[in-house]
C-alpha positions in Angstrom: -0.3 -0.2 0.1 1.3 3.8 -0.4 2.4 3.0 -4.0 3.2 6.0 -6.2 1.1 5.8 -10.0 3.6 7.1 -12.6 2.4 8.1 -15.9 4.9 9.1 -18.9 3.8 12.3 -20.3 4.4 15.3 -23.0 4.4 18.8 -22.0 1.8 20.4 -24.1 1.2 23.8 -22.7 3.0 25.9 -19.5 1.2 29.2 -17.8 3.3 30.7 -15.4 1.9 33.3 -12.9 3.3 34.3 -9.5 5.5 31.4 -9.1 2.9 29.0 -9.6 2.5 26.9 -13.4 -0.4 25.1 -14.8 1.0 22.6 -16.9 -1.3 20.9 -19.7 0.3 17.2 -20.6 -0.8 14.5 -23.1 -0.7 11.0 -21.3 -1.7 8.5 -23.7 -3.9 10.7 -25.7 -5.5 11.9 -22.6 -5.2 15.6 -21.1 -3.7 15.6 -17.5 -3.9 19.2 -15.7 -0.8 19.9 -13.4 -0.4 22.7 -10.9 3.4 23.2 -10.2 6.1 25.1 -8.8 8.3 24.0 -11.5 9.1 26.8 -13.6 11.7 25.1 -16.2 9.4 22.7 -17.9 9.3 23.2 -21.6 6.7 22.4 -24.5 7.3 19.0 -26.2 9.6 17.8 -23.1 8.4 14.1 -21.9 7.9 14.0 -18.2 6.8 11.4 -15.7 3.7 12.7 -13.6 3.6 11.1 -10.2 0.8 10.9 -7.8 -0.1 8.8 -4.8 -3.0 6.0 -5.3 -4.6 7.9 -2.0 -5.4 11.1 -4.6 -7.1 8.9 -7.0 -11.0 9.2 -6.9 -13.3 7.2 -8.5 -16.4 7.6 -9.9 -19.2 5.7 -11.6 -21.7 8.2 -13.5 -22.8 10.8 -11.0 -21.5 8.6 -8.0 -17.9 9.8 -6.3 -15.6 7.3 -4.4 -15.3 10.9 -1.8 -17.0 10.2 1.4 -17.2 13.9 1.8 -19.6 15.1 -0.8 -21.5 18.6 -0.2 -23.4 20.7 -2.0 -23.1 24.6 -1.4 -23.8 28.0 -2.8 -20.9 29.8 -4.3 -20.1 33.2 -2.4 -16.9 34.4 -4.4 -14.4 33.8 -7.2 -11.1 34.8 -7.5 -9.0 34.3 -10.8 -5.8 34.8 -12.2 -4.2 33.2 -15.3 -3.4 29.9 -13.5 -6.0 29.4 -10.5 -9.5 30.2 -9.3 -10.1 30.6 -5.6 -14.2 29.0 -5.2 -15.5 30.1 -1.9 -18.6 28.3 -0.8 -20.8 29.2 2.1 -21.2 26.0 4.2 -23.5 26.4 7.1 -22.4 29.6 7.7 -18.4 28.8 7.2 -16.2 29.9 4.1 -14.8 26.9 2.6 -12.4 27.3 -0.3 -11.3 25.5 -3.1 -8.4 26.4 -5.3 -8.9 24.9 -8.6 -7.4 25.5 -12.1 -8.4 28.8 -13.9 -9.2 26.4 -17.1 -11.1 24.1 -15.0 -13.1 26.9 -13.6 -14.2 28.3 -17.1 -14.9 24.6 -18.3 -17.6 24.1 -15.5 -18.7 27.9 -16.0 -18.5 28.4 -12.1 -20.3 31.4 -11.1 -21.4 33.5 -7.8 -24.3 32.5 -6.5 -24.9 29.3 -8.3 -24.7 25.7 -6.3 -22.2 22.9 -6.7 -20.9 19.9 -5.3 -17.3 19.9 -3.3 -15.5 17.2 -2.1 -12.9 16.5 0.8 -10.9 13.5 0.7 -11.3 11.5 3.8 -7.4 11.2 4.4 -6.7 14.7 3.6 -8.4 16.0 6.9 -6.5 16.9 9.9 -7.9 17.1 13.1 -7.5 19.3 15.9 -8.6 19.4 19.5 -10.0 22.5 21.2 -7.3 24.0 22.9 
């Protein structure tokens, strides 16, 4: 358990802003989007895309493997060329998500609309009240 997944990919596009890069890769004729701090990647370069098995969610139609699935209104959206910060109102708490700007455009996200957001159970840190 705990193995890394590894895909050989070709860099198709690199966008950089404020030290953060959004890299579009071709992996087996499928597009993989990656947020990276690597600023020396070049179009046409071959790279390995590595990711933890615990970071892979599984879906069948509208059912998804993430245990923590919530439906909330979007209260604000901030963009730059690389990232979008989507902020939800969840029971009065402000929950924010960083996604690629490209993904936010593809989803057609707008303030006021409601949509699903997920938190993987293994990515939650528990703290006791002090």
